[in-house]
C-alpha distance (Angstrom), angle and dihedral (degrees) to the residues before:
residue distance angle dihedral
M1 . . .
S2 3.78 . .
R3 3.73 120.9 .
S4 3.83 93.6 -114.5
S5 3.84 94.0 52.0
R6 3.79 91.3 45.7
S7 3.82 90.9 51.8
R8 3.79 91.6 50.6
T9 3.78 91.9 49.8
D10 3.81 91.0 48.3
L11 3.79 90.1 50.6
Q12 3.77 92.4 49.6
V13 3.82 91.6 51.6
R14 3.80 92.9 47.2
A15 3.79 96.3 45.2
V16 3.82 113.4 119.1
P17 3.81 115.5 -141.4
A18 3.78 108.9 -106.3
K19 3.81 92.1 -132.6
G20 3.83 96.2 48.4
H21 3.76 126.3 -133.3
H22 3.82 104.3 -103.2
S23 3.79 124.0 108.2
V24 3.72 140.4 -167.0
Y25 3.79 118.2 -138.7
V26 3.81 139.5 -173.2
V27 3.82 125.5 -146.1
Y28 3.80 123.1 -160.6
L29 3.81 109.8 -129.6
R30 3.80 122.6 -155.4
D31 3.79 112.0 -140.7
P32 3.81 97.9 -30.3
R33 3.83 94.5 174.0
G34 3.78 97.7 38.8
D35 3.78 92.9 -114.3
G36 3.78 96.5 109.7
K37 3.82 93.8 -105.4
A38 3.78 124.3 120.2
G39 3.78 124.3 -128.3
Y40 3.77 143.5 -179.0
Y41 3.78 136.5 -117.9
V42 3.82 116.4 -149.9
G43 3.82 119.6 -160.7
M44 3.79 143.8 155.7
T45 3.78 129.6 -135.1
G46 3.78 146.4 173.0
L47 3.81 87.6 -139.8
S48 3.79 124.8 72.9
P49 3.82 112.0 -79.9
E50 3.80 88.4 -116.3
Q51 3.78 93.1 53.6
R52 3.80 92.1 45.9
F53 3.84 92.0 50.2
D54 3.81 89.8 50.3
N55 3.83 89.0 51.6
H56 3.82 90.6 51.2
K57 3.82 90.5 51.9
R58 3.79 91.7 48.6
G59 3.79 92.0 49.0
I60 3.81 96.1 -110.9
K61 3.84 109.9 145.4
A62 3.76 83.6 -27.3
A63 3.77 136.6 172.9
G64 3.78 104.2 -130.0
V65 3.79 93.6 -135.8
V66 3.83 90.5 58.0
T67 3.83 92.2 46.6
R68 3.80 90.4 51.2
C69 3.82 104.3 33.1
G70 3.82 107.9 14.2
E71 3.78 110.9 123.2
R72 3.79 106.4 169.1
L73 3.78 145.9 -29.2
V74 3.83 117.6 -90.3
P75 3.84 102.5 -145.2
R76 3.83 94.3 174.0
L77 3.83 86.9 71.7
Y78 3.82 97.1 51.1
A79 3.82 116.3 8.4
H80 3.83 94.1 91.0
L81 3.86 89.5 57.5
N82 3.84 98.4 54.8
P83 2.99 141.1 132.2
M84 3.84 109.5 32.6
P85 3.79 140.8 146.4
Y86 3.80 119.2 -80.3
A87 3.85 95.4 -104.2
K88 3.82 91.5 51.1
A89 3.81 91.3 47.9
L90 3.82 90.5 54.7
E91 3.79 90.1 51.0
M92 3.78 94.1 43.7
E93 3.81 93.8 48.8
G94 3.81 90.1 61.1
A95 3.77 94.4 41.1
L96 3.82 93.1 50.2
A97 3.88 91.6 48.2
D98 3.81 90.6 48.6
S99 3.81 91.4 48.5
L100 3.82 91.2 53.7
R101 3.82 92.3 45.8
K102 3.82 90.8 51.4
R103 3.82 87.5 54.7
G104 3.80 88.9 56.9
Y105 3.78 100.6 -101.9
V106 3.80 124.8 140.2
V107 3.79 104.0 -116.6
F108 3.80 131.5 -170.9
G109 3.79 124.6 -169.3
G110 3.78 119.5 12.4
H111 3.80 92.5 132.2
């Protein structure tokens, strides 16, 4: 392999996607406070939202409220935002949680 082709290959392997690989996600929670009202959990992850939700449900690095009350992901609230770099995901997690709270929803997470 010539030096120039090896360098190009190395660069392609090392290239970081411009959009990043982190995601925000929203989980629908059934009766998280025991008052009969639904809620949401907002999080961010470097995994796919589906894989992260599965981990919550299996108790792996889980938020207890999602393990107990998490019913399903709500992609209509987050899919259009993903993927993004880590720093943007941190920012977006809080902004998305605040937006849902301002609309009157009970929201967990969104640190």
